[in-house]
C-alpha positions in Angstrom: -107.5 -213.1 -174.4 -106.4 -212.6 -171.0 -106.4 -210.7 -167.6 -102.9 -210.7 -167.4 -101.0 -207.7 -168.2 -98.5 -209.2 -169.6 -99.3 -211.8 -172.7 -96.3 -214.2 -174.3 -96.8 -216.2 -177.2 -96.0 -219.3 -175.6 -98.5 -219.0 -172.5 -101.1 -218.1 -175.3 -100.5 -221.0 -177.0 -100.8 -223.0 -174.1 -104.2 -222.0 -173.6 -105.2 -222.8 -177.0 -104.6 -219.3 -178.6 -103.4 -220.3 -182.2 -101.3 -217.6 -184.2 -104.1 -216.6 -186.5 -105.9 -215.3 -183.3 -103.3 -213.5 -182.1 -102.4 -211.6 -185.6 -106.5 -211.5 -185.6 -106.4 -209.6 -182.1 -103.3 -207.7 -183.0 -105.5 -206.0 -186.2 -108.4 -205.4 -184.3 -106.3 -203.9 -181.5 -107.2 -205.5 -178.5 -103.7 -206.1 -178.2 -100.8 -204.4 -178.6 -96.9 -205.6 -179.2 -94.5 -205.1 -176.3 -91.2 -206.5 -178.0 -91.0 -209.8 -180.0 -93.3 -212.6 -179.1 -94.9 -210.4 -175.6 -98.1 -208.5 -175.9 -100.4 -206.6 -173.7 -104.0 -205.9 -173.5 -105.3 -202.6 -174.8 -106.8 -201.5 -171.3 -103.2 -202.4 -169.8 -102.2 -198.9 -172.0 -104.9 -196.9 -171.4 -104.0 -193.9 -169.4 -100.6 -195.7 -168.5 -98.2 -193.3 -166.8 -94.1 -193.4 -168.9 -93.5 -195.3 -165.5 -96.1 -198.1 -166.2 -95.0 -198.4 -169.8 -91.7 -199.0 -169.2 -92.4 -201.0 -166.5 -94.6 -203.2 -169.0 -91.7 -203.1 -171.6 -89.2 -204.3 -168.5 -91.6 -207.3 -167.6 -91.6 -208.5 -171.2 -87.5 -208.3 -171.6 -86.9 -210.3 -168.4 -89.5 -212.6 -169.6 -88.4 -213.1 -172.8 -84.6 -212.7 -172.7 -83.6 -215.2 -170.5 -83.8 -217.2 -167.2 -80.5 -215.3 -166.1 -81.6 -211.4 -166.6 -82.2 -209.7 -163.6 -84.2 -206.0 -163.7 -81.8 -203.6 -162.4 -80.3 -199.9 -162.5 -83.0 -197.3 -163.3 -85.6 -199.8 -164.1 -85.4 -201.6 -160.9 -85.1 -198.5 -159.0 -88.9 -198.0 -160.7 -90.0 -201.2 -159.8 -89.2 -200.2 -156.3 -90.8 -197.1 -156.1 -87.6 -195.0 -156.0 -87.5 -191.5 -157.8 -85.6 -191.3 -160.8 -84.4 -187.7 -161.9 -85.7 -187.1 -165.7 -88.1 -189.7 -165.5 -87.9 -193.4 -166.7 -85.0 -194.4 -168.8 -85.4 -194.9 -172.9 -84.2 -198.7 -172.4 -84.7 -201.5 -170.0 -81.9 -202.2 -167.7 -81.0 -206.0 -167.0 -77.9 -207.4 -165.4 -76.8 -210.9 -166.7 -75.3 -213.3 -164.2 -74.2 -216.0 -166.4 -70.9 -214.2 -168.0 -72.6 -212.4 -171.2 -71.1 -209.8 -172.6 -72.8 -206.0 -172.2 -74.5 -204.7 -174.8 -76.9 -202.1 -176.0 -80.2 -203.1 -177.7 -83.4 -202.0 -179.2 -85.0 -202.0 -176.1 -82.7 -202.9 -173.5 -79.1 -202.2 -172.1 -77.8 -205.4 -171.0 -74.9 -204.8 -168.3 -72.7 -207.8 -166.9 -71.7 -207.9 -163.2 -71.8 -210.7 -160.4 -74.7 -210.9 -158.2 -74.2 -212.0 -154.5 -77.3 -213.7 -153.0 -78.2 -211.1 -151.0 -78.1 -208.5 -154.3 -80.9 -210.3 -155.9 -84.3 -210.7 -155.0 -88.0 -211.4 -156.4 -90.2 -208.2 -156.2 -94.1 -208.3 -158.0 -92.9 -211.4 -159.8 -89.7 -210.4 -161.1 -86.1 -211.0 -160.8 -84.8 -207.6 -159.3 -81.6 -206.0 -157.5 -82.2 -205.5 -154.0 -82.8 -202.0 -153.4 -78.9 -201.5 -151.9 -77.6 -203.0 -154.7 -79.9 -201.0 -157.5 -78.6 -197.7 -155.3 -75.1 -199.0 -156.0 -75.8 -199.6 -159.8 -77.4 -196.2 -160.5 -74.2 -194.6 -158.3 -71.9 -196.3 -160.3 -73.4 -195.7 -163.9 -75.2 -192.5 -163.3 -75.1 -189.1 -161.2 -74.2 -188.8 -157.2 -77.2 -186.7 -157.1 -79.6 -189.4 -158.8 -78.0 -192.3 -156.3 -78.6 -189.9 -153.3 -82.5 -189.3 -154.3 -83.3 -193.0 -154.9 -81.3 -194.2 -151.9 -83.0 -191.4 -149.7 -86.5 -192.3 -150.8 -85.8 -196.4 -150.4 -85.0 -195.5 -146.7 -81.8 -197.6 -146.7 -79.5 -198.2 -143.5 -75.5 -196.8 -144.6 -74.8 -200.7 -143.3 -76.6 -202.1 -146.0 -75.4 -199.9 -148.7 -71.9 -200.2 -147.7 -72.5 -203.9 -147.9 -73.7 -204.1 -151.1 -71.2 -201.5 -152.2 -68.3 -203.8 -151.2 -69.7 -206.6 -152.8 -70.0 -205.2 -156.1 -65.9 -205.0 -156.0 -63.6 -202.5 -158.0 -66.1 -201.6 -161.0 -66.0 -198.4 -162.8 -68.0 -195.9 -160.5 -67.6 -197.5 -157.2 -65.9 -194.6 -155.4 -69.1 -192.6 -156.0 -70.7 -195.3 -154.6 -69.1 -195.4 -151.7 -69.7 -191.7 -151.1 -73.4 -192.0 -152.1 -73.7 -194.6 -149.4 -72.2 -192.6 -146.9 -74.6 -189.6 -147.6 -78.0 -191.2 -147.7 -80.1 -190.3 -145.2 -83.9 -191.5 -145.1 -85.1 -188.9 -142.9 -85.4 -186.9 -146.5 -88.6 -186.9 -147.4 -89.0 -185.7 -150.7 -86.7 -185.5 -153.8 -86.3 -181.8 -153.2 -85.0 -182.3 -149.8 -82.5 -184.8 -151.0 -81.5 -182.9 -153.9 -81.2 -179.8 -151.3 -78.8 -181.8 -149.4 -76.7 -182.5 -152.4 -76.7 -179.0 -153.2 -75.3 -178.2 -150.0 -72.8 -180.5 -150.2 -71.7 -178.9 -153.5 -71.4 -175.4 -152.2 -69.7 -176.3 -149.0 -72.6 -175.3 -146.9 -72.5 -177.6 -143.6 -74.4 -180.4 -143.1 -77.9 -179.6 -141.3 -79.8 -181.7 -138.8 -83.1 -182.9 -140.4 -86.5 -183.3 -139.7 -85.9 -181.6 -136.4 -88.2 -180.9 -134.0 -88.7 -177.5 -132.5 -91.0 -176.5 -129.4 -92.6 -172.9 -129.3 -94.8 -172.2 -126.4 -95.8 -175.3 -126.4 -96.4 -175.9 -130.1 -94.2 -178.1 -131.8 -93.0 -177.8 -135.6 -91.1 -179.8 -137.4 -88.6 -178.5 -139.9 -87.0 -180.0 -142.7 -83.5 -178.6 -142.2 -81.8 -176.8 -139.0 -78.6 -175.4 -138.7 -77.4 -173.4 -135.8 -80.2 -170.8 -135.1 -81.4 -171.1 -138.6 -84.4 -173.4 -140.2 -84.4 -174.2 -143.8 -87.3 -175.1 -145.7 -87.8 -176.6 -149.2 -91.1 -175.5 -151.0 -92.2 -177.9 -153.7 -95.4 -175.9 -153.7 -97.7 -179.0 -153.9 -98.1 -178.5 -150.1 -100.4 -175.3 -151.4 -102.3 -177.2 -154.2 -105.9 -178.0 -154.1 -109.0 -176.4 -152.3 -107.4 -176.3 -149.2 -104.3 -174.5 -150.5 -105.2 -170.9 -149.0 -105.5 -172.6 -145.3 -102.5 -173.9 -146.2 -100.8 -170.8 -147.0 -102.1 -169.1 -143.6 -100.8 -172.5 -141.5 -97.4 -172.0 -143.0 -97.2 -168.0 -142.1 -98.2 -168.6 -138.7 -95.4 -171.2 -138.2 -92.8 -169.4 -139.8 -93.8 -166.2 -137.5 -93.8 -168.3 -134.5 -90.3 -169.8 -135.0 -89.0 -166.2 -136.1 -90.5 -165.0 -132.9 -88.4 -167.7 -131.3 -85.1 -166.4 -132.5 -84.7 -168.7 -135.3 -83.8 -167.1 -139.0 -86.4 -168.8 -141.3 -85.2 -169.4 -145.1 -87.4 -171.0 -147.9 -86.3 -172.1 -151.4 -87.9 -173.7 -154.1 -86.6 -176.0 -157.2 -85.6 -172.6 -158.9 -83.3 -171.9 -156.4 -81.1 -174.9 -156.5 -79.9 -174.0 -159.8 -76.9 -171.3 -158.8 -75.0 -170.6 -155.6 -77.4 -167.7 -154.4 -79.5 -170.0 -152.1 -75.7 -171.1 -150.2 -74.8 -167.9 -150.0 -77.8 -166.8 -147.9 -77.3 -169.9 -145.6 -74.0 -169.0 -145.1 -74.5 -165.5 -144.1 -77.2 -166.3 -142.0 -74.6 -168.9 -140.2 -72.2 -166.0 -139.8 -74.5 -163.7 -138.3 -75.8 -166.3 -135.8 
């Protein structure tokens, strides 16, 4: 019926498609309903990830929900490509700008906050909160860790985040947003590194420097984290996947041997090590010895 990802009843009617033809397409499975009056072609759902499905629903919610709706919070983060802890939310988050009261519906979470001109924009054809405002919204309604992961990935400046915080006024969670804005660091190159930074902060480990280049015997090695004489490396294991995995393991071992020979203590960790305080004690012990 159309190559567009989202098909609305009104647009189909403008093209001469009747309600009877829409019902026939639904029965045949060539289109599927997203929400009342909004459909997608079957091909759009084939092999769609949970993130893609959420954004299809988000487009339907924003398109059919009123001209004052702006995609926001975790849903906006998905549109901007920011990582979300726990995956896409169950409902689409939107913010109304005309003074409606907030409410939760079957497929959407309606927030009501004022948005300054700098807090909203259009991205991929949808009205959406700016990246900085999106991080602030997540910080206000979710966890400090979730906001840091989103903010690090967005590579936002602390100045932009601080300005978005101030424009948000004295809303619930604003203190957490202010703290996240000061903590975000675009040098973190993965969610694992962002969560590691939050972990070290939680256990009162001194803040490390990030992505530091160390020259050993004429070779330059860039490390994820560096304290005084202590190198930290988050190992998400993805670097060892695939046919070249064994070569990567060898390179990492040679790299680590070179750093140790130069006098550095090298500490590696994985996701599981962020579950308790043992990693923090290892780092603190290495710093005390140094």
